[in-house]
N, C-alpha and C positions, 0 to 999 in steps of 0.2 A: 344383613347378610348371614345368617345363621342357618343351621342344618336343617334339611328337608324330610328327615326320617328321625320319628320316634323311638325307633329301636337303638339300643347304645352299641357303639361301634365295638369290634370284637377283641381290637387289640388294646390290650389293658396290663400287658407285661412289662413290668417297669424296668425289669433288667435287660429287654429287649434293645440291642442296639439302633435296630429301627426306628423303635419307638421313641428313643431319647434324640435321634434324627430330626424325625418328624416333630417333636414338640420344639427344639429350638427352630426349625423352621417355620412354625406356626407362632411362635413368639418374636418376630421381626418385627419391629414398630420403628419408622422413621426417624420420629424423634429423639430415640434412645442411640441411634448411630452416631458415630463419629464424623468431623467434617470431612474428614479425607476418604472416610467410606462413602458419604454421600457423593461427593464430587466424584470420584472413581466410577459409581453406578451410573451417572449420566453421561461420563466420558464413554464408557463402554456402550450404551443404549446408542451414542451419536455414532460409534466406530460401527456397529452391527449394522444400523439402519443405512450408513452410507452402502455400505459394502451389500446389504439385500437390494436395496435401489439398482445398482448396477449389475448385480446378480439376476436381477427379473429381467433384464435383456439379453440373457442369454438363452440358447436356445432349452436348456434342462429347464430354466425358472420358468420359459414360457408353457411350455408341456404341463408343468406343474399346475401353474395359473389357472389355464384354461380348464383343466379337470377339475380343481376345486371349485371353480365357477359351474361347471356343469354338474357336477354333484349334488349341489343344496345352496338353496340360498339362506341370507340370515344378516347380521348387521355388521359383522367384522370385517374390515378391509382387507384386501387383497392387492399386495402393491401392483400398480398399474391397469387396474381394472375399476370401470364404475360400479359395477355390484358388488353388494354385501354379500358374504357368505356366513355359514356357521363358522365358531370362533375354532372348533377341531381343522376344519378345511382350510381357515385363513392360516393356522399355525404350520399347516403341512407345504401349503405352497409358499409361504414367506421363509419358511426356515430353509426349504429347499434352495429358494434364490440366495438365500444368506450364504449358501455353503456352495454355491457354483461357480465362485472363480479365486476359492481357497485365501481369502484375504481376511479372513473373521477371525476373531481373537481365539487365543490359545494358551493350553497351561503346559507347564512342563511335567512336574511330578505326575500328574496323569494322564498327559498326552492325549489330549484331546480338546473338544471345540466347547467350551461352557455355554457362552452368549447365543449360539445359533440354534439350540432347541429351547432355550429359557425364555429370551426376549421375545420373539414370534408369540409363543403361547401366552405371555403375561399380557402382551400386546392385544391380543386378540380377545381376552377374556376381558380384560379392563376396558375396550371400547365396548363388547357388548354390554357391558354393565355400567356404561357410564362411570368409571370410576376414576378419582383423581390423580393425577401426576405423581402425589407421593404415595399414594396405595400403590400404583402401577411400579414403583421403584421398590417398596418394601417387598412385591412378590419376584422381582429381579433379585437382590439380594438374596432371599430364601432359595430361589432357584440354582443360582452358582454354588450357594452353600451345599445344597444334594448333591449336584451335579459332580463337583469337585470332591469333596468327600468318598463319595461311591467310586470315581475314578481312581481317588488315590489309593483305595482299597482295593480294587482290582488288581492292580499292577499291571501296567500296561504293556509290557514285553510277554508276560504270559498272555496276556489276551491275543495279541498279535499273534503268535504262534498258534493258538487255538483258530486262529483265523475270523477273530471278532474286533469289530470297529468300537473302539472305547466309547465314542460320541454317541453312537448307538445306544448302547449297553446303558452308559451310567445318564444319557440327557434325557431318558423317560421320566426318571426321578427328578430332574430338575423342573420340568415342565409341570410333573404332579406337584409338587412343592409350591410353584408360584401360582399354580390355577388355585390350589385348595386354600392359600392364605387370601387370595382374592374372593374367593366363596366364603371365607368367615368360618372354615371347618377348624375344630381345637387340634390339639396333638392327636389324640387318640384316633379320630377320624382321618386326618392326616396321614398316620402310621396304617390305616386301613388302606387308603390311597396308595399309597407306599407297596403295600401288599399286592394290589390290584395291578400296579405300574410292573410289577418284579415279572409278571406271566407275560407282559408286552414287551420287554428289553430285547434287544438283539442289534444286528446289524453286520453285513460280511462282509470282508475283504476280497470278496472274489474279483471287484471290479478292477483289481489289478492285473487281471490275465487279458482284458482286452481294450482297456480304459474306455468303460462303459461309465452310466451315469450315477449307479446305484449309492456310490459313497455321499454324492449330494442329496439324495433322499433321504438318510440314516437321520439327520437330526430334524429333517420336517418331518418325519415317522414318528421320532421322540416326541416332537411337540405336540403332534395330533394324539398320539397315545395317552400322553399326561393330561390333556384336557377331559380326554374320555375317561380315564382311571378317578382323578378328581370329583367329577361329577357323576360317577357311578357310587363312589363312597359317600357322597352328599346325598344322594338318594338311598342310602342303607345297604348298598352291597357291601360284602366283607372282603377281606382279604386277609391273607396271614401278617402276625405281627413280627414275623422274623424272615420277611422276604427278602432282605438284603443278605444278614449273615447267617442265616439257617443252613443247616446242613447240604438241604437240597434247594438252597436260596440262589440267588443273581451271582454273588460272588463265586461260589464254588461251581455254577454253571458255566461260567463265562472263563475260569481263571484256574490253572492247575496250584498256584502259588498266591493266593490272595493275601492280603495283609488287613485282617479286620481289624485290627486295632488302629487303623489309619481313619477310620470312619469317624471316631470322637475326635483326636486331632487337637491344635492348638485351640486357645479361644478367640484369635485373630480371624476377620471373617475372610474366607477364601477369596471372595474376589478381587482382593488386595495383591493375588499372587499371579493375576493374570498377564499374559503379554500381548502385546500389539502387533500385526503382521505388516512387516512393509513391502515384503515381496509374496508374490502372487502364486504361491507352491506349497507344497509339504512343511512343514517347520522344521523338519529335519534337514532340509536343504539350506535354511538360514547362515547358519554358522558357515559352511564351505563359501557361500556367497558373499557374505562381509568377508571372508577371508582372501579371495580370487580379487574382490574388487580393492581391497587396501592394498595388497601387493601391486595391481594393475595398475592402481593412480600414483602409489609411492616411485614405482620405477619405470612408467611410461610404458607399459607391455603392449604389445599387438598380438593378435592371433599367430601371426606368422613366426613371432619370436619363441613361440612353446613348443618343447618338444614333448613334454609328458606333465600331468598334473596328478598328483597322487592327493587322496582324501582320505582322512582317517574318520570314521564313522562310528558312532557308538552301537553294539549289538541291538540295542531296543529300534534303532530307525534303519537298520541294515535292510530287513525285510522289506520295506516300505520302498526305499528310495536307492538301493545300490545294488542287490540282489534277484535274479541273475544279473551279472553284469553286464552279459551280452545284450539282454532285452535292453535293459536300462540306458545304452548306449544306441539303439535304435527305437525311440519312441515312435509310434506309429499316429498320435493324434494328441490333442491340448493335456488330456487328464492323464495320458502315458508321460507327457514332459512334466507335468506338475509332481510327478511322483519319480524323477529321474534326476537324480545328483550329477551326473555328466550334463544333463541338458542346463541344470541349472548353472554351472560353473561356465559351461560354453557360451551360454546366452549372456551372463554377465561379463564376460571376458568379451566377447565380440562386440556386444550391443554398450556395453557401461552401464548397465541396469538390468533389474529382473521384475519391473514390476507387470501389471497386466498388459500393456502395449507390448511387452516383450515376449509374452505367454500367447503366441498366434500360431496357425497352421504355417502360416508362411515361415516361421522361424524353425519351427520342427523341421520343414522341408529344406531349409536353406542348406547349401553346400558347406559352406564357410564354417557354419556352428555344428554341422555333422562331422567334420574332418576334427574338429576339438574334441567333440566327444569320444571319438574313436581313441583319442590319446589320455582319456582320464580312466585311473585306476582307482578301486575304492577297498579300503582294508579296514576291518574292525581292530581294535587298539584297546587292549585290556586296561591302558591307563584314563582311558576316557569312561569305559564302561566303570571305573570305580567311582566315578561320580553320579553315575546314571541312577536314577532317576530326577534326581534333585537338581542336577544341571546337565545341560546336554552339549558338552564341550565337542569340538571337533578341530582337525588340524588341517592346513593345506600346505602342499609342497609342489611348486613349479620348477621343474627342469627346464632351461633355456637350452637353445641350440647351441650356444657359446659355451656352454659347461656348467655355468652356474647354477645353484640350486636357491630360489627364495622359499623360505618358510614362514609360515605363523600358526599361532593356534589361538583358537576364537571361544573362550571361557561363556561368554555369555551374549550371544546373540542380539542383534538391535531388536529394541522391543522389550526386551525382559525386562522384569522390574530392577533389575541392578543393572540393567543399560537402557532405559525407558524412552520411548517417544513423548517428547514435552506436546502440553496441550494447542500449541501454534500448529506444530506439525501433523496434529491428530485431524485439527479442523483442516489444514490444508488435505489431507487424504479426505476428508467428507466430501470438501468442493469438488475434488478432482474425480471423485467416483459419482456424484448426485448433481452437478450444478449442470451438465449436459442434459438430463433427463427431466429435472425438477425445474420450474421456473421459480418456485418459493422455496429453494434450498435455502436460502439466507436464513428465512422464518423458520424453517423447520429447525436447523442448527438453533438458532437463540431459543426457540420454545424447547429444545431439549437440553440445553445447559441450564435453563431455567425450570425444568419439569417439574419440580416440587411445588412450584407455585401455580401449574396446569389446574384448573378446577376439574376438566372433562378431556378423558383420554381419545375422545371422540373427533377433536378438532385434528389431534395428529394422524389418526385415520384419513381424515379428509384430504389432507395433503399429501398422503402414500397413495392415495386413490388417482391422483393426478399426475403422476410419473407417467411421461411420455415415451414413445420406442425409440432406438438408437439405430444408426444405419448400418452396422456391422457386428458382430458377434464373435467371442473366442473359442466357444466349445459347444 
């Protein structure tokens, strides 16, 4: 699987950070990876595909699927449809599905979702080319590496202030890295592919204004664009060698305060810092949910016992989940609720959980939950900001009607590497999301957890095509 162009790639600057990252990604080899990295890669694929199977049943996932099927035939699989499509369109559909229920993996420092752009792109290209499971997993490792290093360098708080979604900005580089590795591109040509990807990066936060679906599209489009970028580079199209760190490159285009040095980082593979989400909402809500559930269970609290709830939120997350507080106390739909700290803690208190079954329009409209939301305040706390973005701590203080105040601090939310989801719980999450829609869910799970022995990724695609409909959707 070599290059398709005789012309040399233009990206030859050895001192360019984009080139160094490209060479690192192009050099990923399954045999050279440590056992814990290999196992983590398979776990992340299992988690993302379970989320995407369930997300494919949402209205946003269904629209993306039907659009991909309509726009082009090919041999890559779209979850839940018998017809094959071109790899770029499969990545768009499956990436959008994977982000439609806010349960896909996430990172702390870069404040983005690395798997949902990388894995669908890698899967589509691997299936299209009949690649092995080990080759697919190499691409996944490379994709996480590119996404997270670019995301770390972006400085998520600054990107948020500019109105950009870090997943869309950085995810295109992950999808490009994954595709480039599967196409057999060398480091210089991968760097040229990054240069092309840099002109495709983007992703607006304006969905926050009305609860629309564009956040769900951002990683799908990143996956789509990454495949196109790598294919163009493979055919000889040239991109700039400094597309990420250059004066007019992606970091400075999407951030006022980029951390260019974070592109290099440590030698540990980035995917070892990925978090799994137990709650179906923005990650910035997970610490407050943990805190409220902890206090409610320890003290047997009921909604009627609570006079006020005060949440300490990092400034990095405030724009997404707590400001303006009047709007966050009055979500209109499920997307609004996914990005509302008041809803997150109210539904957790009233329902005792905050999973996908709790993020419904019925709960958004529920008078008891809305009454609790009206009693939630959110504040920025400098002591929390001091640890951001390396950690996302939060505080919860519940004032009871009898005058007592119960409080706790959550330094590492459930699913963080410092507070991990064990493999049995990860398997249970997959089954809870996939089993109702895929009769062969256990076969898929078994194959994924032994994916490095899979001779041809097309069997995985066949299973995903057989996903069936669901009776009700949330968004």
